[in-house]
mmCIF file of the N, C-alpha and C atoms, coordinates in Angstrom:
data_MODEL
# 
_entry.id   MODEL 
# 
loop_
_atom_site.group_PDB 
_atom_site.id 
_atom_site.type_symbol 
_atom_site.label_atom_id 
_atom_site.label_alt_id 
_atom_site.label_comp_id 
_atom_site.label_asym_id 
_atom_site.label_entity_id 
_atom_site.label_seq_id 
_atom_site.pdbx_PDB_ins_code 
_atom_site.Cartn_x 
_atom_site.Cartn_y 
_atom_site.Cartn_z 
_atom_site.occupancy 
_atom_site.B_iso_or_equiv 
_atom_site.pdbx_formal_charge 
_atom_site.auth_seq_id 
_atom_site.auth_comp_id 
_atom_site.auth_asym_id 
_atom_site.auth_atom_id 
_atom_site.pdbx_PDB_model_num 
ATOM 1   N N  . MET A 1 1  ? 0.880  -1.103 0.148   1.00 0.00 ? 1  MET A N  1 
ATOM 2   C CA . MET A 1 1  ? 0.094  -0.041 -0.110  1.00 0.00 ? 1  MET A CA 1 
ATOM 3   C C  . MET A 1 1  ? 0.912  1.249  0.018   1.00 0.00 ? 1  MET A C  1 
ATOM 4   N N  . ARG A 1 2  ? 0.436  2.212  -0.769  1.00 0.00 ? 2  ARG A N  1 
ATOM 5   C CA . ARG A 1 2  ? 1.109  3.540  -0.581  1.00 0.00 ? 2  ARG A CA 1 
ATOM 6   C C  . ARG A 1 2  ? 1.045  4.254  0.336   1.00 0.00 ? 2  ARG A C  1 
ATOM 7   N N  . LYS A 1 3  ? 1.751  5.114  0.786   1.00 0.00 ? 3  LYS A N  1 
ATOM 8   C CA . LYS A 1 3  ? 1.472  6.107  2.022   1.00 0.00 ? 3  LYS A CA 1 
ATOM 9   C C  . LYS A 1 3  ? 1.219  7.480  1.147   1.00 0.00 ? 3  LYS A C  1 
ATOM 10  N N  . VAL A 1 4  ? 0.339  8.046  1.591   1.00 0.00 ? 4  VAL A N  1 
ATOM 11  C CA . VAL A 1 4  ? 0.035  9.464  1.131   1.00 0.00 ? 4  VAL A CA 1 
ATOM 12  C C  . VAL A 1 4  ? 0.075  10.417 2.460   1.00 0.00 ? 4  VAL A C  1 
ATOM 13  N N  . GLU A 1 5  ? 0.995  11.472 1.941   1.00 0.00 ? 5  GLU A N  1 
ATOM 14  C CA . GLU A 1 5  ? 1.429  12.501 2.955   1.00 0.00 ? 5  GLU A CA 1 
ATOM 15  C C  . GLU A 1 5  ? 0.507  13.618 2.922   1.00 0.00 ? 5  GLU A C  1 
ATOM 16  N N  . VAL A 1 6  ? -0.241 14.337 3.812   1.00 0.00 ? 6  VAL A N  1 
ATOM 17  C CA . VAL A 1 6  ? -1.046 15.627 3.539   1.00 0.00 ? 6  VAL A CA 1 
ATOM 18  C C  . VAL A 1 6  ? -0.415 16.260 5.005   1.00 0.00 ? 6  VAL A C  1 
ATOM 19  N N  . VAL A 1 7  ? -0.183 17.669 4.082   1.00 0.00 ? 7  VAL A N  1 
ATOM 20  C CA . VAL A 1 7  ? 0.616  18.623 5.254   1.00 0.00 ? 7  VAL A CA 1 
ATOM 21  C C  . VAL A 1 7  ? -0.228 19.917 5.339   1.00 0.00 ? 7  VAL A C  1 
ATOM 22  N N  . SER A 1 8  ? 0.071  20.721 5.928   1.00 0.00 ? 8  SER A N  1 
ATOM 23  C CA . SER A 1 8  ? -0.481 21.971 6.049   1.00 0.00 ? 8  SER A CA 1 
ATOM 24  C C  . SER A 1 8  ? 0.050  22.960 4.696   1.00 0.00 ? 8  SER A C  1 
ATOM 25  N N  . HIS A 1 9  ? -0.856 23.801 4.532   1.00 0.00 ? 9  HIS A N  1 
ATOM 26  C CA . HIS A 1 9  ? -0.639 24.515 3.063   1.00 0.00 ? 9  HIS A CA 1 
ATOM 27  C C  . HIS A 1 9  ? 0.735  25.362 3.378   1.00 0.00 ? 9  HIS A C  1 
ATOM 28  N N  . LYS A 1 10 ? 1.177  25.419 2.373   1.00 0.00 ? 10 LYS A N  1 
ATOM 29  C CA . LYS A 1 10 ? 2.704  26.082 2.058   1.00 0.00 ? 10 LYS A CA 1 
ATOM 30  C C  . LYS A 1 10 ? 2.676  27.320 0.884   1.00 0.00 ? 10 LYS A C  1 
ATOM 31  N N  . LYS A 1 11 ? 2.864  28.451 1.312   1.00 0.00 ? 11 LYS A N  1 
ATOM 32  C CA . LYS A 1 11 ? 2.924  29.580 0.442   1.00 0.00 ? 11 LYS A CA 1 
ATOM 33  C C  . LYS A 1 11 ? 3.734  29.441 -0.868  1.00 0.00 ? 11 LYS A C  1 
ATOM 34  N N  . VAL A 1 12 ? 4.751  28.569 -0.603  1.00 0.00 ? 12 VAL A N  1 
ATOM 35  C CA . VAL A 1 12 ? 5.774  28.297 -1.734  1.00 0.00 ? 12 VAL A CA 1 
ATOM 36  C C  . VAL A 1 12 ? 5.009  27.617 -2.871  1.00 0.00 ? 12 VAL A C  1 
ATOM 37  N N  . TRP A 1 13 ? 3.753  26.986 -2.780  1.00 0.00 ? 13 TRP A N  1 
ATOM 38  C CA . TRP A 1 13 ? 3.348  26.012 -3.722  1.00 0.00 ? 13 TRP A CA 1 
ATOM 39  C C  . TRP A 1 13 ? 2.694  26.970 -4.829  1.00 0.00 ? 13 TRP A C  1 
ATOM 40  N N  . SER A 1 14 ? 2.504  28.260 -4.656  1.00 0.00 ? 14 SER A N  1 
ATOM 41  C CA . SER A 1 14 ? 1.754  29.120 -5.369  1.00 0.00 ? 14 SER A CA 1 
ATOM 42  C C  . SER A 1 14 ? 2.858  29.405 -6.458  1.00 0.00 ? 14 SER A C  1 
ATOM 43  N N  . LYS A 1 15 ? 3.927  29.870 -5.795  1.00 0.00 ? 15 LYS A N  1 
ATOM 44  C CA . LYS A 1 15 ? 5.384  30.380 -6.453  1.00 0.00 ? 15 LYS A CA 1 
ATOM 45  C C  . LYS A 1 15 ? 5.962  29.226 -7.301  1.00 0.00 ? 15 LYS A C  1 
ATOM 46  N N  . LEU A 1 16 ? 5.923  27.991 -6.829  1.00 0.00 ? 16 LEU A N  1 
ATOM 47  C CA . LEU A 1 16 ? 6.330  26.696 -7.732  1.00 0.00 ? 16 LEU A CA 1 
ATOM 48  C C  . LEU A 1 16 ? 5.405  26.560 -8.882  1.00 0.00 ? 16 LEU A C  1 
ATOM 49  N N  . PHE A 1 17 ? 4.029  26.939 -8.664  1.00 0.00 ? 17 PHE A N  1 
ATOM 50  C CA . PHE A 1 17 ? 3.263  26.718 -9.703  1.00 0.00 ? 17 PHE A CA 1 
ATOM 51  C C  . PHE A 1 17 ? 3.521  27.851 -10.901 1.00 0.00 ? 17 PHE A C  1 
ATOM 52  N N  . GLN A 1 18 ? 3.601  29.169 -10.405 1.00 0.00 ? 18 GLN A N  1 
ATOM 53  C CA . GLN A 1 18 ? 4.116  30.045 -11.395 1.00 0.00 ? 18 GLN A CA 1 
ATOM 54  C C  . GLN A 1 18 ? 5.400  29.898 -11.914 1.00 0.00 ? 18 GLN A C  1 
ATOM 55  N N  . ASN A 1 19 ? 6.512  29.233 -11.349 1.00 0.00 ? 19 ASN A N  1 
ATOM 56  C CA . ASN A 1 19 ? 7.764  28.990 -11.988 1.00 0.00 ? 19 ASN A CA 1 
ATOM 57  C C  . ASN A 1 19 ? 7.354  27.874 -13.185 1.00 0.00 ? 19 ASN A C  1 
ATOM 58  N N  . GLU A 1 20 ? 6.706  26.995 -12.843 1.00 0.00 ? 20 GLU A N  1 
ATOM 59  C CA . GLU A 1 20 ? 6.382  25.942 -13.754 1.00 0.00 ? 20 GLU A CA 1 
ATOM 60  C C  . GLU A 1 20 ? 5.546  26.552 -15.097 1.00 0.00 ? 20 GLU A C  1 
ATOM 61  N N  . CYS A 1 21 ? 4.590  27.180 -14.758 1.00 0.00 ? 21 CYS A N  1 
ATOM 62  C CA . CYS A 1 21 ? 4.097  28.340 -15.964 1.00 0.00 ? 21 CYS A CA 1 
ATOM 63  C C  . CYS A 1 21 ? 5.106  28.849 -16.840 1.00 0.00 ? 21 CYS A C  1 
ATOM 64  N N  . LYS A 1 22 ? 5.891  29.477 -16.261 1.00 0.00 ? 22 LYS A N  1 
ATOM 65  C CA . LYS A 1 22 ? 6.896  30.308 -16.879 1.00 0.00 ? 22 LYS A CA 1 
ATOM 66  C C  . LYS A 1 22 ? 7.751  29.364 -17.932 1.00 0.00 ? 22 LYS A C  1 
ATOM 67  N N  . ARG A 1 23 ? 8.209  28.236 -17.372 1.00 0.00 ? 23 ARG A N  1 
ATOM 68  C CA . ARG A 1 23 ? 9.046  27.097 -18.080 1.00 0.00 ? 23 ARG A CA 1 
ATOM 69  C C  . ARG A 1 23 ? 8.047  26.665 -19.180 1.00 0.00 ? 23 ARG A C  1 
ATOM 70  N N  . LEU A 1 24 ? 6.788  26.294 -19.044 1.00 0.00 ? 24 LEU A N  1 
ATOM 71  C CA . LEU A 1 24 ? 6.065  25.984 -20.162 1.00 0.00 ? 24 LEU A CA 1 
ATOM 72  C C  . LEU A 1 24 ? 5.691  26.841 -21.250 1.00 0.00 ? 24 LEU A C  1 
ATOM 73  N N  . GLN A 1 25 ? 5.553  28.184 -20.693 1.00 0.00 ? 25 GLN A N  1 
ATOM 74  C CA . GLN A 1 25 ? 5.341  29.399 -21.613 1.00 0.00 ? 25 GLN A CA 1 
ATOM 75  C C  . GLN A 1 25 ? 6.670  29.484 -22.647 1.00 0.00 ? 25 GLN A C  1 
ATOM 76  N N  . ASP A 1 26 ? 7.794  29.297 -21.758 1.00 0.00 ? 26 ASP A N  1 
ATOM 77  C CA . ASP A 1 26 ? 9.065  29.421 -22.741 1.00 0.00 ? 26 ASP A CA 1 
ATOM 78  C C  . ASP A 1 26 ? 8.999  28.297 -23.898 1.00 0.00 ? 26 ASP A C  1 
ATOM 79  N N  . ILE A 1 27 ? 8.552  27.110 -23.398 1.00 0.00 ? 27 ILE A N  1 
ATOM 80  C CA . ILE A 1 27 ? 8.448  25.735 -24.357 1.00 0.00 ? 27 ILE A CA 1 
ATOM 81  C C  . ILE A 1 27 ? 7.536  26.126 -25.383 1.00 0.00 ? 27 ILE A C  1 
ATOM 82  N N  . PHE A 1 28 ? 6.216  26.246 -25.196 1.00 0.00 ? 28 PHE A N  1 
ATOM 83  C CA . PHE A 1 28 ? 5.034  26.407 -25.887 1.00 0.00 ? 28 PHE A CA 1 
ATOM 84  C C  . PHE A 1 28 ? 4.634  27.654 -26.668 1.00 0.00 ? 28 PHE A C  1 
ATOM 85  N N  . GLY A 1 29 ? 5.029  28.696 -26.012 1.00 0.00 ? 29 GLY A N  1 
ATOM 86  C CA . GLY A 1 29 ? 4.844  30.028 -26.559 1.00 0.00 ? 29 GLY A CA 1 
ATOM 87  C C  . GLY A 1 29 ? 3.525  30.341 -26.697 1.00 0.00 ? 29 GLY A C  1 
ATOM 88  N N  . HIS A 1 30 ? 3.021  30.741 -28.053 1.00 0.00 ? 30 HIS A N  1 
ATOM 89  C CA . HIS A 1 30 ? 1.777  31.266 -28.538 1.00 0.00 ? 30 HIS A CA 1 
ATOM 90  C C  . HIS A 1 30 ? 0.801  29.926 -28.430 1.00 0.00 ? 30 HIS A C  1 
ATOM 91  N N  . GLN A 1 31 ? 1.350  28.721 -28.483 1.00 0.00 ? 31 GLN A N  1 
ATOM 92  C CA . GLN A 1 31 ? 0.388  27.627 -28.739 1.00 0.00 ? 31 GLN A CA 1 
ATOM 93  C C  . GLN A 1 31 ? -0.303 27.347 -27.318 1.00 0.00 ? 31 GLN A C  1 
ATOM 94  N N  . MET A 1 32 ? 0.289  27.703 -26.327 1.00 0.00 ? 32 MET A N  1 
ATOM 95  C CA . MET A 1 32 ? -0.419 27.735 -24.916 1.00 0.00 ? 32 MET A CA 1 
ATOM 96  C C  . MET A 1 32 ? -1.422 28.759 -24.728 1.00 0.00 ? 32 MET A C  1 
ATOM 97  N N  . ILE A 1 33 ? -2.579 28.350 -24.136 1.00 0.00 ? 33 ILE A N  1 
ATOM 98  C CA . ILE A 1 33 ? -3.588 29.560 -24.016 1.00 0.00 ? 33 ILE A CA 1 
ATOM 99  C C  . ILE A 1 33 ? -3.700 29.981 -22.684 1.00 0.00 ? 33 ILE A C  1 
ATOM 100 N N  . ASN A 1 34 ? -3.838 28.887 -21.602 1.00 0.00 ? 34 ASN A N  1 
ATOM 101 C CA . ASN A 1 34 ? -4.050 29.375 -20.130 1.00 0.00 ? 34 ASN A CA 1 
ATOM 102 C C  . ASN A 1 34 ? -3.478 28.064 -19.573 1.00 0.00 ? 34 ASN A C  1 
ATOM 103 N N  . LEU A 1 35 ? -2.980 28.127 -18.434 1.00 0.00 ? 35 LEU A N  1 
ATOM 104 C CA . LEU A 1 35 ? -2.540 27.345 -17.251 1.00 0.00 ? 35 LEU A CA 1 
ATOM 105 C C  . LEU A 1 35 ? -3.449 27.813 -16.034 1.00 0.00 ? 35 LEU A C  1 
ATOM 106 N N  . TYR A 1 36 ? -3.936 26.592 -15.287 1.00 0.00 ? 36 TYR A N  1 
ATOM 107 C CA . TYR A 1 36 ? -4.730 26.989 -14.170 1.00 0.00 ? 36 TYR A CA 1 
ATOM 108 C C  . TYR A 1 36 ? -3.932 26.112 -12.940 1.00 0.00 ? 36 TYR A C  1 
ATOM 109 N N  . HIS A 1 37 ? -3.821 26.768 -11.923 1.00 0.00 ? 37 HIS A N  1 
ATOM 110 C CA . HIS A 1 37 ? -3.395 25.963 -10.771 1.00 0.00 ? 37 HIS A CA 1 
ATOM 111 C C  . HIS A 1 37 ? -4.653 25.366 -9.887  1.00 0.00 ? 37 HIS A C  1 
ATOM 112 N N  . ILE A 1 38 ? -4.609 24.119 -10.217 1.00 0.00 ? 38 ILE A N  1 
ATOM 113 C CA . ILE A 1 38 ? -6.000 23.309 -9.614  1.00 0.00 ? 38 ILE A CA 1 
ATOM 114 C C  . ILE A 1 38 ? -5.586 22.265 -8.532  1.00 0.00 ? 38 ILE A C  1 
ATOM 115 N N  . GLY A 1 39 ? -6.644 21.845 -7.794  1.00 0.00 ? 39 GLY A N  1 
ATOM 116 C CA . GLY A 1 39 ? -6.238 20.919 -6.689  1.00 0.00 ? 39 GLY A CA 1 
ATOM 117 C C  . GLY A 1 39 ? -6.134 21.524 -5.440  1.00 0.00 ? 39 GLY A C  1 
ATOM 118 N N  . SER A 1 40 ? -5.852 20.655 -4.389  1.00 0.00 ? 40 SER A N  1 
ATOM 119 C CA . SER A 1 40 ? -5.706 21.012 -3.079  1.00 0.00 ? 40 SER A CA 1 
ATOM 120 C C  . SER A 1 40 ? -4.656 22.221 -2.832  1.00 0.00 ? 40 SER A C  1 
ATOM 121 N N  . THR A 1 41 ? -3.530 21.939 -3.380  1.00 0.00 ? 41 THR A N  1 
ATOM 122 C CA . THR A 1 41 ? -2.317 23.117 -3.223  1.00 0.00 ? 41 THR A CA 1 
ATOM 123 C C  . THR A 1 41 ? -2.716 24.364 -3.694  1.00 0.00 ? 41 THR A C  1 
ATOM 124 N N  . ALA A 1 42 ? -3.708 24.383 -4.471  1.00 0.00 ? 42 ALA A N  1 
ATOM 125 C CA . ALA A 1 42 ? -4.173 25.706 -5.052  1.00 0.00 ? 42 ALA A CA 1 
ATOM 126 C C  . ALA A 1 42 ? -5.208 26.486 -4.034  1.00 0.00 ? 42 ALA A C  1 
ATOM 127 N N  . ILE A 1 43 ? -5.698 25.744 -2.698  1.00 0.00 ? 43 ILE A N  1 
ATOM 128 C CA . ILE A 1 43 ? -6.466 26.442 -1.887  1.00 0.00 ? 43 ILE A CA 1 
ATOM 129 C C  . ILE A 1 43 ? -5.699 26.431 -0.578  1.00 0.00 ? 43 ILE A C  1 
ATOM 130 N N  . PRO A 1 44 ? -5.536 27.707 -0.239  1.00 0.00 ? 44 PRO A N  1 
ATOM 131 C CA . PRO A 1 44 ? -4.806 28.155 1.008   1.00 0.00 ? 44 PRO A CA 1 
ATOM 132 C C  . PRO A 1 44 ? -5.329 27.657 2.301   1.00 0.00 ? 44 PRO A C  1 
ATOM 133 N N  . ALA A 1 45 ? -6.597 27.604 2.505   1.00 0.00 ? 45 ALA A N  1 
ATOM 134 C CA . ALA A 1 45 ? -7.157 27.178 3.849   1.00 0.00 ? 45 ALA A CA 1 
ATOM 135 C C  . ALA A 1 45 ? -7.246 25.589 4.224   1.00 0.00 ? 45 ALA A C  1 
ATOM 136 N N  . ILE A 1 46 ? -6.579 24.703 3.268   1.00 0.00 ? 46 ILE A N  1 
ATOM 137 C CA . ILE A 1 46 ? -6.710 23.448 3.658   1.00 0.00 ? 46 ILE A CA 1 
ATOM 138 C C  . ILE A 1 46 ? -5.475 22.676 3.637   1.00 0.00 ? 46 ILE A C  1 
ATOM 139 N N  . HIS A 1 47 ? -5.339 21.477 4.146   1.00 0.00 ? 47 HIS A N  1 
ATOM 140 C CA . HIS A 1 47 ? -4.287 20.692 4.256   1.00 0.00 ? 47 HIS A CA 1 
ATOM 141 C C  . HIS A 1 47 ? -4.149 20.040 2.651   1.00 0.00 ? 47 HIS A C  1 
ATOM 142 N N  . ALA A 1 48 ? -3.247 19.619 2.183   1.00 0.00 ? 48 ALA A N  1 
ATOM 143 C CA . ALA A 1 48 ? -2.961 19.068 0.980   1.00 0.00 ? 48 ALA A CA 1 
ATOM 144 C C  . ALA A 1 48 ? -1.763 18.004 0.796   1.00 0.00 ? 48 ALA A C  1 
ATOM 145 N N  . LYS A 1 49 ? -1.892 17.181 -0.084  1.00 0.00 ? 49 LYS A N  1 
ATOM 146 C CA . LYS A 1 49 ? -0.821 16.334 -0.646  1.00 0.00 ? 49 LYS A CA 1 
ATOM 147 C C  . LYS A 1 49 ? 0.192  17.407 -1.317  1.00 0.00 ? 49 LYS A C  1 
ATOM 148 N N  . PRO A 1 50 ? 1.569  17.334 -1.226  1.00 0.00 ? 50 PRO A N  1 
ATOM 149 C CA . PRO A 1 50 ? 2.256  18.123 -1.438  1.00 0.00 ? 50 PRO A CA 1 
ATOM 150 C C  . PRO A 1 50 ? 2.859  18.152 -3.003  1.00 0.00 ? 50 PRO A C  1 
ATOM 151 N N  . VAL A 1 51 ? 2.082  18.027 -3.875  1.00 0.00 ? 51 VAL A N  1 
ATOM 152 C CA . VAL A 1 51 ? 2.118  17.863 -5.108  1.00 0.00 ? 51 VAL A CA 1 
ATOM 153 C C  . VAL A 1 51 ? 1.283  18.947 -6.079  1.00 0.00 ? 51 VAL A C  1 
ATOM 154 N N  . ASN A 1 52 ? 1.990  19.556 -6.682  1.00 0.00 ? 52 ASN A N  1 
ATOM 155 C CA . ASN A 1 52 ? 1.257  20.801 -7.565  1.00 0.00 ? 52 ASN A CA 1 
ATOM 156 C C  . ASN A 1 52 ? 0.521  20.252 -8.741  1.00 0.00 ? 52 ASN A C  1 
ATOM 157 N N  . ASP A 1 53 ? -0.636 20.400 -9.196  1.00 0.00 ? 53 ASP A N  1 
ATOM 158 C CA . ASP A 1 53 ? -1.321 19.870 -10.215 1.00 0.00 ? 53 ASP A CA 1 
ATOM 159 C C  . ASP A 1 53 ? -1.556 21.292 -10.999 1.00 0.00 ? 53 ASP A C  1 
ATOM 160 N N  . GLY A 1 54 ? -1.475 20.747 -12.396 1.00 0.00 ? 54 GLY A N  1 
ATOM 161 C CA . GLY A 1 54 ? -1.685 22.000 -13.308 1.00 0.00 ? 54 GLY A CA 1 
ATOM 162 C C  . GLY A 1 54 ? -2.502 21.531 -14.315 1.00 0.00 ? 54 GLY A C  1 
# 
């Protein structure tokens, strides 16, 4: 069985997502329309698995 870690919200998750957006924009340029930070790491008031979903 796989162990799932759930932790308190970290402010750095938003910055990590922004950094990943920048990297993808550099790769795909105008082919990319929008990126959205989704999942529990996007919600500041809840605990989450420390994995950014995009």
